[in-house]
C-alpha positions as CSV (number, residue, x, y, z in Angstrom):
1,M,18.4,-15.7,9.1
2,T,17.6,-14.6,5.5
3,L,14.2,-14.6,4.0
4,Q,15.2,-17.5,1.8
5,D,16.0,-19.5,4.9
6,F,12.8,-18.5,6.5
7,F,10.6,-19.6,3.7
8,A,12.6,-22.8,3.0
9,L,12.2,-23.8,6.7
10,R,8.6,-22.7,6.9
11,G,7.8,-25.0,4.0
12,T,9.1,-28.2,5.7
13,C,6.8,-28.8,8.6
14,R,4.6,-27.2,11.3
15,T,7.2,-27.8,14.0
16,Y,9.7,-25.6,12.1
17,R,7.1,-23.0,11.5
18,A,6.3,-22.7,15.2
19,L,10.0,-22.2,16.0
20,L,10.8,-19.6,13.4
21,P,11.6,-16.2,15.0
22,L,10.0,-13.1,13.6
23,S,11.8,-10.5,15.7
24,S,12.5,-6.9,14.5
25,S,16.3,-7.6,14.7
26,N,16.0,-10.6,12.3
27,L,13.9,-8.6,9.9
28,A,15.6,-5.2,10.2
29,F,17.6,-5.2,6.9
30,Q,15.5,-7.7,4.8
31,A,15.1,-6.6,1.2
32,P,11.7,-5.4,-0.1
33,L,9.8,-8.1,-2.0
34,L,7.3,-8.0,-4.8
35,L,4.2,-10.2,-4.7
36,V,4.0,-11.6,-8.3
37,P,2.2,-14.3,-10.3
38,H,4.0,-17.6,-10.2
39,K,4.8,-19.4,-13.4
40,A,4.3,-22.9,-12.2
41,S,1.1,-22.6,-10.2
42,S,-2.2,-20.6,-10.0
43,S,-0.9,-18.8,-6.9
44,E,1.5,-16.0,-6.2
45,A,5.2,-15.9,-5.2
46,L,7.5,-13.4,-3.6
47,L,10.2,-12.0,-5.8
48,H,13.5,-10.8,-4.2
49,I,14.5,-8.1,-6.6
50,P,18.2,-7.6,-5.7
51,L,18.8,-11.3,-6.1
52,R,16.2,-11.8,-8.9
53,R,15.1,-14.9,-7.0
54,I,11.6,-16.3,-6.4
55,L,11.3,-17.3,-2.7
56,R,9.7,-20.6,-1.8
57,F,6.3,-19.2,-0.9
58,R,2.8,-20.0,-1.9
59,L,-0.2,-18.0,-1.0
60,P,-3.2,-20.0,0.2
61,R,-6.2,-19.4,-2.2
62,T,-9.9,-19.5,-1.9
63,H,-12.2,-21.6,-4.2
64,L,-12.9,-18.4,-6.2
65,A,-9.1,-17.8,-6.7
66,H,-8.6,-21.4,-7.9
67,H,-11.4,-20.9,-10.4
68,D,-9.8,-17.8,-12.0
69,P,-6.8,-16.3,-10.2
70,S,-6.6,-13.4,-12.6
71,N,-9.7,-11.9,-10.9
72,A,-7.8,-11.3,-7.6
73,E,-6.7,-7.8,-6.4
74,F,-4.1,-7.1,-3.8
75,Y,-3.4,-4.2,-1.4
76,S,-0.6,-4.2,1.1
77,S,0.8,-2.7,4.3
78,S,4.3,-4.0,5.3
79,C,3.7,-7.8,5.5
80,R,-0.1,-7.7,5.6
81,V,-1.9,-8.1,2.3
82,A,-5.6,-7.6,1.6
83,I,-6.7,-10.1,-1.1
84,E,-9.9,-9.7,-2.9
85,D,-11.0,-12.8,-4.9
86,S,-14.1,-12.6,-7.2
87,D,-15.8,-14.9,-9.7
88,A,-15.7,-14.3,-13.4
89,V,-18.7,-11.9,-13.4
90,G,-18.0,-10.3,-10.1
91,S,-21.2,-11.5,-8.5
92,H,-19.5,-13.1,-5.6
93,R,-16.4,-11.8,-3.8
94,E,-14.3,-12.7,-0.8
95,L,-11.8,-10.5,1.1
96,R,-9.0,-11.7,3.3
97,I,-6.2,-10.1,5.3
98,C,-3.1,-12.3,5.2
99,H,0.2,-11.9,7.0
100,L,2.7,-13.3,4.5
101,L,5.4,-14.2,7.0
102,T,3.3,-15.9,9.7
103,G,0.6,-17.2,7.3
104,E,-2.1,-15.9,9.6
105,Q,-5.4,-15.1,7.8
106,V,-8.6,-13.4,8.7
107,R,-11.7,-13.3,6.5
108,L,-13.6,-10.0,6.3
109,P,-17.2,-9.5,5.2
110,D,-17.8,-9.5,1.5
111,P,-16.4,-6.1,0.2
112,L,-18.4,-3.4,-1.3
113,K,-17.9,-2.6,-5.0
114,F,-16.2,0.4,-6.5
115,Y,-13.6,1.3,-3.9
116,E,-10.1,2.7,-4.4
117,G,-7.8,0.6,-2.4
118,I,-7.8,-0.6,1.2
119,I,-6.4,1.5,4.0
120,F,-4.9,-0.3,7.0
121,A,-5.2,1.5,10.4
122,G,-4.3,-1.1,13.0
123,D,-7.3,-3.5,13.2
124,L,-9.5,-1.0,11.3
125,I,-9.9,-1.5,7.5
126,L,-11.3,1.4,5.4
127,T,-12.3,1.8,1.8
128,F,-13.4,4.9,-0.1
129,N,-14.1,6.2,-3.6
130,R,-13.3,9.8,-4.7
131,Y,-16.5,10.0,-6.6
132,H,-18.7,9.3,-3.6
133,D,-19.0,11.0,-0.2
134,T,-19.1,7.8,1.8
135,V,-16.3,5.9,3.6
136,H,-16.9,2.2,4.4
137,Y,-15.1,0.6,7.3
138,C,-14.9,-2.4,9.6
139,R,-12.7,-3.8,12.3
140,I,-11.1,-7.2,11.9
141,G,-13.6,-9.6,13.5
142,D,-16.7,-7.6,12.5
143,N,-19.4,-9.3,10.5
144,H,-20.4,-6.3,8.4
145,W,-19.1,-3.0,6.9
146,R,-20.3,0.3,8.2
147,A,-20.9,3.4,6.1
148,A,-20.0,6.9,7.2
149,G,-20.8,9.9,5.1
150,C,-19.0,13.2,4.6
151,D,-20.8,16.5,4.9
152,E,-22.4,17.6,1.6
153,G,-19.9,18.9,-0.9
154,Y,-16.9,17.0,0.5
155,R,-15.2,13.8,-0.8
156,L,-12.0,12.0,0.1
157,C,-9.3,11.8,-2.5
158,N,-6.8,9.8,-0.4
159,L,-6.3,8.5,3.1
160,I,-3.4,7.5,5.3
161,S,-3.1,6.3,8.9
162,L,-0.1,7.9,10.7
163,K,0.6,7.5,14.5
164,A,-3.0,6.3,15.1
165,T,-4.5,9.3,13.3
166,L,-6.3,9.2,10.0
167,Y,-5.4,12.0,7.5
168,G,-7.3,12.7,4.3
169,L,-6.9,14.7,1.2
170,V,-10.4,16.3,0.8
171,L,-12.1,17.3,-2.4
172,P,-13.0,19.7,-4.0
173,N,-10.0,21.9,-2.9
174,Y,-7.5,19.1,-1.9
175,C,-7.3,20.3,1.7
176,L,-5.6,18.2,4.3
177,A,-7.9,17.1,7.2
178,V,-7.9,14.9,10.2
179,V,-10.6,12.2,9.6
180,E,-12.6,10.7,12.4
181,L,-15.4,8.2,12.2
182,D,-18.5,8.9,14.3
183,N,-20.8,5.9,13.6
184,S,-22.4,7.0,10.3
185,S,-20.6,10.3,9.9
186,V,-17.2,11.3,8.7
187,V,-15.9,14.2,10.9
188,L,-13.3,16.4,9.1
189,S,-11.0,18.8,11.0
190,F,-9.4,20.9,8.3
191,L,-5.7,21.7,8.6
192,G,-5.3,23.8,5.5
193,G,-2.8,23.2,2.7
194,E,-5.1,23.8,-0.3
195,L,-3.3,22.8,-3.6
196,S,-3.1,25.4,-6.4
197,A,-5.1,24.7,-9.6
198,E,-1.8,24.5,-11.4
199,T,-0.4,21.8,-9.2
200,V,-3.7,19.7,-9.5
201,Q,-3.9,20.1,-13.3
202,N,-0.3,19.1,-13.8
203,S,-0.7,16.0,-11.6
204,S,-1.9,12.5,-12.7
205,M,-1.6,11.1,-9.2
206,L,-1.7,12.5,-5.7
207,R,-0.8,10.2,-2.8
208,L,-0.4,10.8,0.9
209,A,2.7,9.1,2.4
210,E,4.9,9.2,5.5
211,C,8.6,9.2,6.2
212,H,9.9,8.8,9.8
213,G,6.5,10.1,11.1
214,E,6.4,13.1,8.8
215,L,3.4,13.5,6.5
216,L,4.2,13.7,2.8
217,L,2.3,14.4,-0.4
218,I,3.5,12.8,-3.6
219,S,2.5,14.1,-7.0
220,A,3.0,12.4,-10.4
221,V,3.8,15.3,-12.7
222,R,2.7,15.4,-16.3
223,Y,5.2,18.0,-17.4
224,P,8.1,17.7,-17.1
225,V,7.4,14.0,-16.5
226,G,8.4,12.9,-13.0
227,Y,7.4,13.0,-9.4
228,Q,7.4,15.8,-6.8
229,V,7.4,15.4,-3.0
230,F,5.9,17.9,-0.5
231,R,6.3,17.9,3.3
232,W,3.6,19.0,5.6
233,Q,4.6,22.1,7.6
234,S,2.0,22.1,10.5
235,G,3.2,25.5,11.8
236,D,2.5,27.2,8.5
237,S,-0.4,24.9,7.6
238,K,1.0,24.3,4.1
239,W,2.8,21.8,1.9
240,V,6.5,22.7,1.1
241,R,8.3,21.0,-1.7
242,T,11.4,18.9,-0.9
243,T,13.9,17.1,-3.1
244,T,15.2,14.8,-0.3
245,L,13.9,12.1,1.9
246,G,16.9,12.1,4.3
247,G,18.2,9.0,2.5
248,C,14.9,7.1,3.0
249,S,12.9,5.4,0.2
250,L,9.2,5.2,-0.3
251,F,7.1,2.4,-1.8
252,F,3.8,2.6,-3.6
253,N,1.3,0.1,-4.9
254,I,-1.0,1.0,-7.8
255,L,-3.5,2.8,-5.6
256,Q,-1.8,3.5,-2.3
257,F,1.3,4.1,-0.2
258,A,2.9,0.8,0.9
259,G,5.7,1.9,3.3
260,C,9.0,3.6,3.9
261,L,12.5,2.1,4.4
262,G,15.1,4.0,6.4
263,A,18.3,5.6,5.2
264,D,20.6,2.8,6.4
265,H,18.7,0.0,4.5
266,P,21.3,-1.8,2.4
267,A,18.9,-3.3,-0.2
268,V,17.5,0.0,-1.7
269,R,18.8,3.3,-3.0
270,G,18.1,6.3,-0.8
271,N,15.9,9.3,-1.8
272,C,14.0,7.2,-4.3
273,L,10.4,6.3,-5.0
274,Y,9.6,2.7,-5.9
275,I,6.3,2.6,-7.7
276,I,4.1,-0.1,-9.2
277,K,2.3,1.6,-12.1
278,Y,-1.1,1.0,-13.8
279,N,0.6,-0.5,-16.9
280,G,2.3,-3.2,-14.8
281,Q,5.7,-1.5,-14.8
282,C,7.7,-1.3,-11.6
283,I,10.0,1.7,-11.5
284,M,12.5,3.4,-9.3
285,Y,12.5,7.2,-9.5
286,S,15.4,9.2,-8.0
287,L,14.6,12.5,-6.4
288,V,18.4,13.4,-6.6
289,D,18.6,13.6,-10.4
290,G,15.1,13.0,-11.6
291,S,16.0,9.7,-13.4
292,S,13.7,6.8,-13.7
293,H,14.7,3.1,-14.1
294,E,12.4,0.1,-14.7
295,L,13.1,-2.7,-12.3
296,V,13.4,-5.5,-14.8
297,A,12.7,-9.0,-13.5
298,D,11.8,-12.4,-15.0
299,Y,8.2,-12.9,-14.0
300,P,4.9,-13.2,-16.0
301,G,2.1,-10.7,-15.6
302,R,2.0,-7.5,-13.6
303,P,3.4,-7.2,-10.0
304,R,0.6,-7.4,-7.3
305,A,2.0,-5.4,-4.4
306,W,5.1,-4.5,-2.3
307,V,5.8,-6.6,0.8
308,L,8.2,-4.9,3.3
309,P,9.4,-7.4,5.9
310,S,11.7,-4.9,7.7
311,I,8.8,-2.8,8.9
312,C,6.6,-5.6,10.2
């Protein structure tokens, strides 16, 4: 079954929705999708890039989103999307986690302001801001956010959940650390891997990522313009630059890593980074030859987030 079939059947009636299979075998080679604004409605749609086709999908909205859909922000992990809706002045906000294939939704407590993305770690949801020393977190089903503070002088630049472990890039020296939450405290176990001043100064973006269980660091380089990938070598406690992903491809939303597709995936090019940029561009960057290509598609407004059915 293709995703086109899936969404066409899902839109017919509840009986079909209940019978639709969501097995790993059915989803294994489905193409990555872009969540984009929809021309004919105030909601979003899913864009199949290889086919340049809008799938028959509509995202349920809250009353805030119907009032002004442009105020919504989106953060994704595989097929789960965190949606933040706010009113025109930002005085009232709502946050939901939605599984885009099943339609299942969970409402979270009203989110705190000034966070940099949302990190998914199973049923644990985290937010942070590199300019503050506090991480906020809650589990799906909780009725409030909890605050956990880093020791004085430390702040988190980036976070990722890998094999049930949280890793963080810690300021001021950009060290790698295992991050644990102990009620109101962030416990950091430093692993090393300090970045040189030259690497930091020549980077406009640093993101943690993973590929087949290996921890990666992605740097957007100012000169020469492009991207560099580093693998974590635990034995030597350092980052080592690499120019290959073993044929895999990595996907990034504006603020965070979205997922990795394997080397045998037919819908993407291997050893490439697929990136949604701040200016609304969606690009594919090749680690093989350093080339960058914009993924041109006919949709209005900027893309919201990647949706990766094959890793649900």
